[in-house]
N, C-alpha and C positions, 0 to 999 in steps of 0.2 A: 504494500500500500504506500509506504513512504517513497519508494522508488518512482512510482507513478506520479506522485505529487511533485517531486523534484523535477521530473521531466516536463510536467505541465507548467510549472513555474518558469522553467527554462525557456519553453516555447513562447510563453507570454512576454518574458523579458526581451527575447529576440524580436518579437513583433513590435513592442513598444519602442525599443531603442532604434530599430529600423525606421519607424515612423518619425521619431524625433530628428533623425539624420536627414531623411528625404524632405521633410517639411522645413528644414533649415533652422530649427529651433536651437541647435547647438551652434553658437556664434563663433567658435574658434575657426580662424581662416584655414587652418590645416585640415579641417574636416570637410572632405569633398562629398557632395551628394551622391557620388557614384560608389561610395563605400557600402558594403553589404555585410550584415551580420549573418554568418553562415550557420553558426550553432552556439548555444549557450549551455554550459554545464554548471549546475548548482550543487554546492556541497550539501552533505546530508543534514547538517545543522542549519542550513540556510544563511550561513555567515558570509559566504563568498559566492560570486557568480563569475565564471570565466567566459568571456565573450570572444569569439573568434571572428576576426574581421578580414574580409577579402575585398578585392576591387576588380572592376572590369578593365580599368586602365592598368598599364604595366608599371607606371611610376607613381610615386606618392603614397604607397601603402604604409611604409614605415612612419612617415610624418603624420599620416592620417590617424594611425594607431596612437601616436604620441599626443595628438590633439584630443582624441577621445579619452585617453587616460587623464589628461589635464582637466577635461570637463566632466570627469566621472562623478564628482560631487553634485554638480548640477543635474546630471542625468539621473543619479540615484534619487535626488529630491523629487524630480518629475515622476519617477517610477513610484515613489511612495504615495504621491497624490493620485496616481492612476490605479494602483493595485491595492487590494485589501489584504495586506500581510501584517503580521505582528512585527516582523523585523524585515526590512528591505536589505537584501544581500549587498555587500560591498563589491563593486564592479572592478574587474581586472580585464584589460583588453589585450589580445594577442593577435599576431599576424597569422593569416591563413592564406596560403598560396593556391588553394584549390581551384578557384574560378579561373585565374590566369593560366594555370597548368592545363585546365580543361580546354581553354581556347587554343593553347599552343598544340595540344594533342589533336584537336579537330583540324587545325591548319596543316599539321604534318600528314594526317590521313588524306586530306584533300590533295595535297601536293603529290603523295604517292599514287593516288588514283589518277590524277592528271598526267603524271609522268608515265604511268603504265599504259595509257591509251595510245 
């Protein structure tokens, strides 16, 4: 039961943080609206939430993660207003190269198909 709740809270945090980024409510100039929260893992005691950030762009991911980490207090306060939790987890942001690697893989496959014809 507890594992289901942590997953559900993680998905909710992922959705809410993504909305804050897309709507431009995070005012840090390093935070690009093209940043995407790929997944959030919440600790069993709900003390911490690790958010993994990826980007469609090839550059600016590291600075975007720094900007999000800098704005973590603001984001956490916004989450506390939106969610009904006794304790809002402390946010930690990490780079996730998944989306960029996926695009590169698709491009390589397309190049192989084109060269094979």
